[in-house]
C-alpha positions as CSV (number, residue, x, y, z in Angstrom):
1,M,8.9,-5.1,13.8
2,N,6.6,-2.1,13.1
3,S,9.5,0.1,13.6
4,E,11.9,-2.5,11.1
5,L,9.5,-2.1,8.6
6,A,9.0,1.8,9.3
7,A,12.9,1.6,8.7
8,S,12.9,0.2,5.6
9,N,10.0,2.1,4.1
10,R,12.3,5.4,5.0
11,A,14.8,3.5,3.7
12,I,13.4,2.5,0.1
13,A,11.8,6.0,0.3
14,A,14.9,7.6,0.4
15,R,16.7,5.3,-3.0
16,T,13.5,5.5,-4.9
17,G,12.7,9.4,-4.4
18,L,9.0,8.4,-2.8
19,N,7.8,8.8,1.0
20,D,5.9,6.9,3.0
21,S,2.5,8.5,1.7
22,D,3.8,7.8,-1.6
23,L,4.2,3.9,-0.6
24,A,1.2,3.7,1.1
25,V,-0.3,4.3,-2.1
26,L,1.7,2.2,-4.3
27,D,1.0,-0.5,-1.3
28,V,-2.5,-0.5,-1.8
29,L,-2.8,-0.6,-5.8
30,H,-0.5,-3.6,-6.2
31,R,-2.5,-5.5,-3.0
32,D,-5.9,-4.4,-4.1
33,G,-5.9,-2.9,-8.0
34,P,-7.2,0.0,-9.8
35,Q,-8.7,2.8,-7.1
36,T,-10.6,6.4,-7.2
37,P,-8.8,8.6,-5.5
38,T,-11.3,8.9,-3.2
39,S,-10.9,5.6,-2.6
40,L,-7.4,5.7,-2.4
41,A,-7.2,8.7,0.0
42,R,-10.0,6.6,2.4
43,R,-8.1,3.5,2.2
44,T,-4.8,5.2,3.2
45,R,-5.9,7.5,5.6
46,M,-5.4,10.8,3.6
47,G,-7.2,13.8,3.5
48,T,-7.9,14.4,-0.5
49,T,-5.9,17.5,-0.9
50,T,-3.0,15.2,0.3
51,M,-4.2,12.7,-2.1
52,A,-4.4,15.1,-4.7
53,S,-0.6,16.0,-3.9
54,V,0.7,12.3,-3.9
55,L,-1.0,11.3,-7.3
56,R,0.5,14.7,-9.1
57,R,3.9,13.2,-8.0
58,L,3.2,10.0,-8.2
59,T,2.1,10.4,-11.6
60,R,4.9,12.8,-12.8
61,D,7.5,10.0,-11.8
62,G,6.0,7.1,-13.7
63,W,4.6,5.6,-11.0
64,V,0.8,5.7,-11.6
65,E,-1.3,6.9,-14.6
66,R,-5.1,7.9,-14.5
67,R,-7.2,6.3,-16.8
68,L,-10.9,7.1,-17.3
69,S,-13.5,5.4,-16.4
70,Q,-15.3,3.2,-19.4
71,T,-18.6,3.6,-17.7
72,D,-18.6,7.3,-16.1
73,L,-16.4,10.0,-18.7
74,R,-16.1,12.1,-15.3
75,S,-14.1,9.7,-13.3
76,F,-11.0,7.7,-13.7
77,T,-9.0,5.1,-11.4
78,I,-5.4,5.4,-10.8
79,H,-3.1,2.3,-12.2
80,A,0.1,1.5,-10.3
81,T,2.4,1.2,-13.8
82,S,5.6,0.5,-12.3
83,A,5.7,-2.2,-9.7
84,D,8.8,-3.1,-11.4
85,R,10.8,-1.0,-10.1
86,L,9.5,-1.5,-6.4
87,A,9.6,-5.2,-7.0
88,K,13.1,-5.1,-7.5
89,I,14.5,-3.7,-4.9
90,F,11.9,-5.5,-2.3
91,L,13.5,-8.8,-4.2
92,P,16.7,-9.4,-1.7
93,A,14.5,-9.4,1.5
94,N,11.2,-11.4,-0.2
95,Q,13.9,-14.1,-1.1
96,K,15.3,-14.4,2.5
97,L,11.9,-13.9,3.8
98,T,11.0,-17.1,1.5
99,A,14.2,-18.8,2.9
100,L,13.2,-18.5,6.3
101,V,10.0,-20.9,5.6
102,E,11.2,-23.0,3.5
103,G,12.2,-25.9,5.8
104,W,8.2,-25.9,7.2
105,S,5.6,-27.4,6.1
106,E,2.2,-26.5,4.0
107,S,0.5,-26.4,7.2
108,Q,2.9,-24.5,9.2
109,V,3.1,-21.9,6.0
110,D,-0.8,-22.2,6.2
111,Q,-1.0,-21.1,9.7
112,L,1.4,-18.6,9.6
113,I,-0.4,-16.6,6.2
114,E,-3.8,-17.0,8.1
115,F,-2.5,-15.5,11.4
116,L,-1.2,-12.3,9.4
117,E,-4.3,-12.0,7.6
118,D,-6.2,-12.1,10.6
119,A,-3.7,-9.9,12.0
120,T,-4.1,-7.2,9.3
121,K,-7.7,-7.6,9.9
122,V,-7.4,-6.8,13.3
123,I,-5.4,-3.9,12.4
124,H,-7.2,-2.5,10.0
125,E,-10.6,-2.7,11.9
126,S,-9.0,-1.1,14.8
127,A,-7.7,1.5,12.2
128,E,-11.1,2.3,10.8
129,Q,-12.8,2.0,14.7
130,L,-10.2,5.3,15.2
131,S,-10.8,7.1,12.3
132,T,-14.7,6.5,13.0
133,K,-14.2,7.7,16.6
134,D,-12.0,10.8,15.2
135,R,-14.9,12.1,13.3
136,S,-17.0,11.5,15.6
137,D,-15.3,13.7,18.5
138,S,-15.1,16.9,15.9
């Protein structure tokens, strides 16, 4: 499944002019809402220099915008502005995935969602531990 998701992301990237890093940032913004560049870098496990390049490209191409913080005018947050462009591309696959569970009971769907959320948490925690170990090994 991981290989197929990666291949799908590469196909979407080729179609949109985005790359894996761009898609990762847009995914975090879509799921978690506006973020500072530092929190985006931490969340996507990118260096700050790489994040700056990604954000310049995404801003230039109209995928995100920078908005000044209301509380700290030295700070800004990044907001996704073109989620609808990606939603149209993902729509056919999303419809097919929805069709896979249409005949399922509500409890079956709830179990699937719970499993996917728990699996995502395990993977996130594993990445956190690996990142922390990498920093302590340096």
